[in-house]
PANU-276687 format. One line per 5 residues: number of its first residue (from 1); their letters; for each residue x, y, z of N, C-alpha, C, O, CB. Coordinates in steps of 0.05 Angstrom, whole numbers, plus 5000, padded with zeros to 4 digits. Each point is the difference from the previous one (the first is absolute). Glycine has a CB too. Example, Ala and Ser with C-alpha at 12.3 -4.5 7.8 and 13.67 -1.06 7.14 Angstrom:
1> as> 5264 4886 5156 4982 5024 5000 5018 5024 5000 5021 5000 5013 4941 4977 5012 | 5031 5044 4961 5016 5024 5001 4985 5022 5014 5010 5022 5004 5014 4965 4953
***
This chain:
1> mkrrk> 7604 4229 5386 5020 5018 4989 4986 5023 4987 4981 4997 4985 5052 4965 5009 | 4977 5062 5011 4988 5024 4989 5009 5003 4970 5022 4994 4993 4977 5028 5053 | 4982 4987 4939 5006 5006 4972 5013 5027 4998 4991 5019 5013 4971 4951 4971 | 5057 5032 4999 5013 5026 4995 4982 5016 4981 4987 4989 4982 5059 4991 5026 | 4955 5046 4995 4986 5017 4982 5015 5000 4974 5025 5001 5000 4956 5028 5038
6> pipkk> 5005 4971 4940 5014 5001 4974 5013 5028 4997 4990 5020 5010 4978 4947 4969 | 5054 5033 5007 5014 5026 4994 4982 5016 4982 4992 4990 4979 5055 4989 5027 | 4947 5045 5002 4982 5016 4983 5013 5007 4973 5024 5004 4999 4955 5015 5042 | 5005 4980 4938 5010 5007 4973 5006 5030 4999 4986 5016 5012 4988 4945 4967 | 5046 5046 5005 5006 5028 4996 4979 5013 4983 4990 4987 4981 5059 5003 5024
11> sgrqr> 4945 5034 5001 4981 5015 4983 5013 5007 4974 5024 4999 4997 4953 5020 5044 | 5007 4988 4940 5010 5009 4974 5017 5025 5003 5020 5003 4986 4940 4978 4992 | 5032 5037 5040 5016 5024 5006 5028 4993 5010 5020 5011 4991 4937 5014 5019 | 5044 4956 5009 5026 4992 5012 5017 4987 4979 5025 5005 4999 4953 4989 5046 | 5011 4989 4938 5016 4988 4979 5011 5021 4980 5022 4998 4991 4949 4960 5013
16> liert> 5013 5062 4990 5008 5021 4982 5023 5016 5013 5019 5008 4987 4935 4994 4993 | 5044 5004 5046 5021 5014 5014 5026 4984 4999 5021 5011 4995 4945 5011 5036 | 5032 4952 4974 5024 4983 5000 5012 4999 4972 5025 5001 4997 4956 4972 5040 | 5003 5025 4942 5010 5000 4973 5013 5026 4993 5021 5001 4986 4944 4966 5000 | 5024 5055 5023 5011 5027 4995 5027 5003 5014 5019 5011 4989 4935 5008 5006
21> edltr> 5048 4970 5030 5025 5001 5015 5021 4983 4986 5024 5007 4999 4951 5001 5044 | 5017 4968 4946 5019 4983 4986 5011 5014 4975 5024 4999 4995 4951 4961 5022 | 5007 5054 4968 5009 5015 4977 5019 5022 5008 5021 5005 4987 4936 4984 4989 | 5036 5025 5046 5017 5022 5009 5027 4990 5008 5021 5013 4994 4938 5011 5022 | 5042 4953 4998 5026 4988 5008 5017 4994 4975 5024 5005 5000 4955 4975 5041
26> eilki> 5009 5008 4938 5015 4994 4976 5010 5025 4986 5023 5000 4990 4949 4959 5004 | 5012 5062 5006 5009 5025 4988 5023 5012 5015 5020 5009 4988 4933 5000 4996 | 5046 4991 5043 5022 5010 5016 5025 4984 4997 5022 5011 5000 4945 5006 5033 | 5031 4957 4963 5023 4983 4995 5014 5008 4975 5025 5000 4998 4954 4962 5027 | 5006 5045 4954 5011 5008 4975 5012 5028 5002 5023 5005 4991 4944 4967 4984
31> ergnk> 5019 5046 5038 5009 5028 5002 5023 5003 5020 5019 5016 4994 4935 4998 4995 | 5046 4972 5033 5019 5005 5021 5021 4977 5003 5019 5003 5016 4947 5024 5008 | 5030 4952 4962 5018 4977 5002 4989 4979 5018 4984 5006 5018 5055 5024 4974 | 4968 4945 5003 4989 4977 5015 5017 4995 5025 5011 4979 5003 4972 5001 4954 | 5017 5040 5061 5015 4998 5025 4986 5016 5021 4985 5019 4994 5059 4973 4981
36> seisg> 4962 5002 5050 4989 5015 5022 5011 5028 5000 5024 5004 4998 4971 4954 5029 | 4987 5062 4976 5009 5027 5001 5012 5008 5027 5013 5021 5002 4953 4990 4963 | 5029 4973 5055 5010 5006 5026 5028 4986 5004 5019 5014 5007 4934 4990 5011 | 5048 4971 4977 5026 4985 5005 5017 4997 4975 5024 4996 5002 4952 4980 5033 | 5012 5027 4941 5015 4997 4975 5003 4971 4992 5012 4994 4979 5012 5046 5032
41> rsdvr> 4965 4941 5004 5002 4972 4994 4981 4992 4977 4978 5010 4998 5035 4980 5050 | 4997 4993 4934 4984 4990 4978 4992 4971 5003 4985 4989 4983 5038 5044 4988 | 4986 4954 5050 4995 4972 5004 4977 4995 5020 4998 4979 5012 5050 5012 4979 | 4934 5029 5011 4977 4998 5018 4974 5003 4985 4999 5011 4978 5030 5007 5060 | 4950 4972 4974 4973 5004 4989 4990 5028 5007 4999 5008 5023 4990 4942 4981
46> lglfh> 5005 5065 4975 4993 5028 5004 4970 5004 5003 4984 4988 4986 5056 5025 4988 | 4953 5004 5044 4972 5008 5004 4998 5030 4999 5020 5015 4999 4971 4945 5029 | 4984 5050 4972 4996 5029 5000 5001 5010 5029 4986 4990 5017 4986 5007 4941 | 5045 5022 5046 5004 5013 5026 4986 5027 4999 5009 5018 4986 5036 4958 5022 | 4933 5026 5006 4985 5026 5001 5013 5017 5022 4999 4993 5023 4958 4985 4960
51> ilpkg> 5054 5045 5009 5013 5017 5020 4979 5010 5020 5004 4996 5024 5030 5019 4941 | 4944 4996 5026 4978 5006 5017 4981 4976 4997 4993 4993 4978 5011 5059 5018 | 4987 4936 5026 4985 4975 4999 4974 5002 4983 4986 5020 5002 5033 4968 5043 | 4976 4991 4940 4977 5000 4982 4974 4999 5016 4979 5009 4990 5048 4969 4975 | 4973 5012 5059 4976 5000 5016 4992 5027 5010 4976 5007 5001 5036 4947 5013
56> lypri> 5007 5063 4993 4995 5027 5010 4998 5020 4977 4986 5020 5002 5038 4969 5040 | 4989 5005 4936 5000 5018 4977 4993 4985 4974 5017 4998 4982 5018 5031 5041 | 4941 4961 4975 4992 4984 4977 5001 5015 4974 5002 4988 4978 4970 4985 5052 | 5024 5054 4971 4999 5015 4975 5027 5000 4985 5000 5003 4976 4966 5026 5046 | 5056 4966 4992 5026 5000 4986 5012 4971 4999 5024 4997 4997 4984 5051 5018
61> rfhke> 4975 4933 4987 5008 4972 4999 5015 4993 4975 5019 4984 5001 4941 5005 5027 | 5032 5022 4949 5012 4993 4974 5019 5021 4990 5012 4997 4978 4947 4977 5012 | 5045 5047 5025 5018 5022 4990 5029 4991 5004 5008 4992 5021 4957 5043 4991 | 5050 4967 4966 5028 4991 5000 5017 5015 5020 5020 4990 5010 4975 4998 4942 | 4997 5037 5054 5015 5017 5019 4999 4988 5028 5018 5005 5017 4973 5035 4956
66> nlllc> 4989 4944 5033 4996 4988 5026 5011 4971 5001 4997 4986 5020 4963 5043 4987 | 5051 4962 4971 5008 4971 4998 5030 4997 4996 5013 5015 4986 4942 4975 4996 | 5055 4989 5031 5027 4991 4996 4999 4970 4995 4981 4987 5009 5039 5050 5020 | 5000 4952 4958 5003 4971 4998 5018 4991 5023 5022 5011 5003 4972 4989 4946 | 4997 4981 5067 5015 4992 5023 4993 4972 5009 4978 4990 4995 5025 5058 5019
71> ewlpy> 5016 4938 4999 4995 4974 5011 4985 5004 5026 5001 5021 5013 5040 4959 4966 | 4944 4999 5029 4983 5002 5024 5017 5002 5026 4996 5018 5016 4969 4955 4960 | 5054 5008 5027 5017 5001 5024 5027 5011 4993 5012 4992 4979 4964 4968 5040 | 5035 5057 4996 4990 5012 5024 4985 5027 4996 4984 5008 5016 5053 4969 5008 | 4969 5036 4954 4992 5029 4997 4970 5004 4999 4990 5017 5015 5052 4990 4961
76> hywwh> 4944 4978 5008 4971 5004 4998 4987 4993 5026 4982 5014 5010 5020 4976 4941 | 5005 4988 5061 4989 4991 5025 5004 5021 5022 4982 5008 5014 5026 4944 4973 | 5017 5057 5016 5006 5020 5020 4985 5026 4996 4991 5012 5019 5054 4968 4986 | 4953 5028 4970 4986 5026 4994 4971 5000 5010 4991 5020 5010 5039 4985 4949 | 4957 4972 5038 4972 4998 5008 4995 4990 5028 4977 5001 5010 5013 4992 4943
81> hysek> 5031 4997 5061 4996 4990 5027 5014 5017 5021 4995 4995 5024 5001 4960 4956 | 5020 5064 5012 5013 5018 5019 4995 5028 4990 4992 5005 4978 5044 4961 5034 | 4968 5053 5006 4997 5028 4993 5021 5008 4979 5022 4989 5000 4959 5021 5046 | 5012 5010 4938 5019 5011 4981 5025 5011 5014 5022 5001 4989 4940 5009 4980 | 5033 4999 5056 5022 5012 5016 5016 4979 5016 5020 5007 5013 4953 5035 4990
86> dhvnw> 5018 4933 4997 5014 4979 5014 5027 4995 4988 5004 5003 4976 4952 4976 5036 | 5063 5013 5004 5028 4997 4991 5002 4978 4978 5019 5002 4984 4997 5012 5061 | 4967 4966 4955 5001 4979 4979 4994 5011 4972 5008 4988 4980 4979 4978 5055 | 4999 5057 4964 4993 5011 4974 5019 5023 4992 4994 5014 4980 4959 4973 5029 | 5068 5018 5005 5018 5022 4994 5010 4998 4971 4999 5019 4985 5014 4984 5063
91> ytvqk> 4997 4973 4945 5012 4996 4973 4978 5004 4979 5005 5012 4979 5030 4957 5040 | 4942 5020 4985 4978 5002 4981 4992 5029 4996 4996 5008 4977 4987 4946 5037 | 5015 5061 5007 4993 5029 4998 5021 5014 4983 4994 5017 4983 4982 4982 5062 | 5050 4995 4960 5022 5013 4985 4998 4994 4970 5004 5017 4984 5025 4980 5057 | 4965 4977 4953 4997 4992 4972 4976 5014 4987 5002 5008 4977 5020 4948 5034
96> ikelc> 4956 5046 5003 4976 5013 4989 5007 5029 4995 4992 5011 4979 4977 4957 5045 | 5044 5045 4994 5008 5029 4996 5019 5002 4977 4997 5020 4984 4997 4989 5065 | 5024 4973 4948 5019 5000 4977 4985 4997 4974 5006 5013 4980 5030 4968 5049 | 4944 5001 4970 4986 4994 4975 4978 5020 4994 4995 5007 4977 5014 4945 5031 | 4977 5058 5013 4976 5016 4996 5003 5029 5009 4982 5016 4995 4992 4943 5011
101> ganyr> 5048 5048 5007 5004 5027 5010 4993 5001 5030 4985 4984 5010 5005 5034 4945 | 5022 5002 5058 4997 5002 5029 4971 5007 5008 4991 4992 5022 5056 5023 4981 | 4938 4998 4980 4973 5008 5007 4979 4980 4988 4978 5008 4993 5037 5040 5009 | 4993 4927 4995 4983 4980 4987 4972 4998 5013 4980 4997 4987 5061 4978 5000 | 4959 5026 5040 4974 4996 5014 4981 5023 4993 4976 4995 4995 5048 4981 5043
106> drllt> 4985 5049 4963 4983 5022 4994 4989 4999 4971 4977 5005 4995 5049 5023 5038 | 4992 4964 4948 4991 4998 4972 4979 4978 4997 4981 5004 4985 5064 5013 5001 | 4959 4961 5028 4980 4978 4997 4974 5007 5013 4979 4993 4990 5059 4974 5010 | 4963 5048 5023 4975 5008 5013 4985 5020 4982 4975 4999 4999 5046 4994 5046 | 4993 5025 4941 4988 5018 4982 4987 4985 4976 4978 5006 4992 5055 5030 5021
111> lnmsa> 4982 4944 4977 4990 4984 4978 4975 4985 5009 4981 4998 4984 5065 4997 4998 | 4953 4995 5042 4977 4986 5010 4975 5018 5001 4978 4991 4994 5053 4980 5034 | 4973 5054 4980 4977 5018 5001 4988 5006 4973 4976 5005 4998 5045 5016 5042 | 4995 4978 4939 4990 5007 4973 4993 4975 4983 4990 5003 4978 5037 5039 5025 | 4979 4934 5007 4996 4976 4985 4970 4992 5000 4985 5007 5018 5062 4978 4993
116> hplsd> 4946 4999 4969 4972 4990 4998 4995 4979 5021 5018 4985 5007 4982 5025 4943 | 4975 4988 5060 4993 4978 5017 5001 4974 4985 4997 5000 4975 4974 5030 5053 | 5033 4948 4985 5002 4974 4987 4972 4988 4994 4992 4981 5013 5053 5011 5011 | 4942 5019 4957 4974 4989 4992 5005 4977 4981 5023 4997 4990 4954 5048 5015 | 5003 4939 4991 5003 4977 4981 5007 5010 4972 5016 4987 4987 4951 4987 5040
121> vyigm> 5022 5048 4965 5006 5011 4973 5029 5008 4999 5014 4995 4980 4938 5020 5015 | 5057 4999 5026 5028 5009 5000 5020 4977 5000 5020 5001 4986 4965 5040 5038 | 5009 4938 4991 5017 4977 5001 5001 4987 4972 5021 4992 4991 4968 5000 5058 | 4988 5006 4938 4999 4988 4973 5016 5017 4981 5013 4989 4982 4942 4992 5028 | 5044 5046 4992 5015 5017 4983 5030 4997 5005 5016 5000 4981 4946 5032 5018
126> myear> 5046 4966 5026 5028 4995 5007 5010 4974 4989 5022 4998 4989 4972 5029 5053 | 4989 4952 4959 5008 4974 4989 5005 5002 4970 5021 4991 4991 4952 4986 5045 | 5009 5036 4950 5003 5002 4971 5024 5018 4993 5015 4994 4981 4936 5000 5014 | 5053 5027 5020 5023 5018 4995 5026 4985 5005 5019 5002 4984 4954 5038 5029 | 5029 4944 5008 5024 4985 5006 5004 4978 4980 5023 4994 4992 4972 5017 5057
131> rqelk> 4984 4976 4942 5002 4979 4980 5012 5011 4974 5018 4988 4988 4943 4988 5033 | 5029 5047 4971 5010 5013 4976 5029 5010 5003 5016 4997 4982 4936 5017 5007 | 5054 4997 5035 5027 5009 5005 5020 4977 4999 5022 5003 4988 4959 5034 5041 | 5012 4941 4983 5018 4976 5000 5004 4990 4971 5022 4993 4992 4963 4995 5055 | 4993 5012 4938 5001 4991 4972 5020 5017 4984 5016 4990 4985 4936 4993 5018
136> elkhk> 5046 5044 5001 5018 5018 4986 5029 4997 5010 5018 5002 4983 4944 5030 5012 | 5042 4964 5030 5027 4997 5011 5013 4974 4988 5023 5000 4993 4964 5024 5049 | 4997 4955 4957 5011 4975 4989 5006 5002 4970 5018 4987 4990 4956 4988 5045 | 5010 5041 4952 5004 5005 4971 5026 5014 4995 5014 4995 4980 4937 5006 5013 | 5057 5018 5025 5025 5015 4997 5025 4983 5005 5021 5006 4989 4954 5034 5025
141> i> 5022 4939 5001 5023 4984 5008 5009 4983 4977 5019 4984 5002 4966 5015 5045
***
């Protein structure tokens, strides 16, 4: 019988990115409400929906302008597995335009050009900034 390869451990950088995304999700839940911004449902598990994919546009991975709170199925899944112009994404595109404006794509591309690269130092600074922001938001509540 063949031995399976062990699951590789996450790097410190990847753990920091995940913790920063978790903090960002909590901040958005407080700021925007604990519901999907696409469907309006509050009985679903919410994840971060990157309007422009984080793999192609890593510089705006943590920018709130590029993020929505959304459930995975169907909207998030369809957005990343079908074209933005595909009929299954028609409703999602309309909601994004409603929430972010009709020229959302151009604004995000401009933001991407001026954003900092995702260096370890920048990720650490984003983590600390989000940690402090969440602390202040919870204090106000």
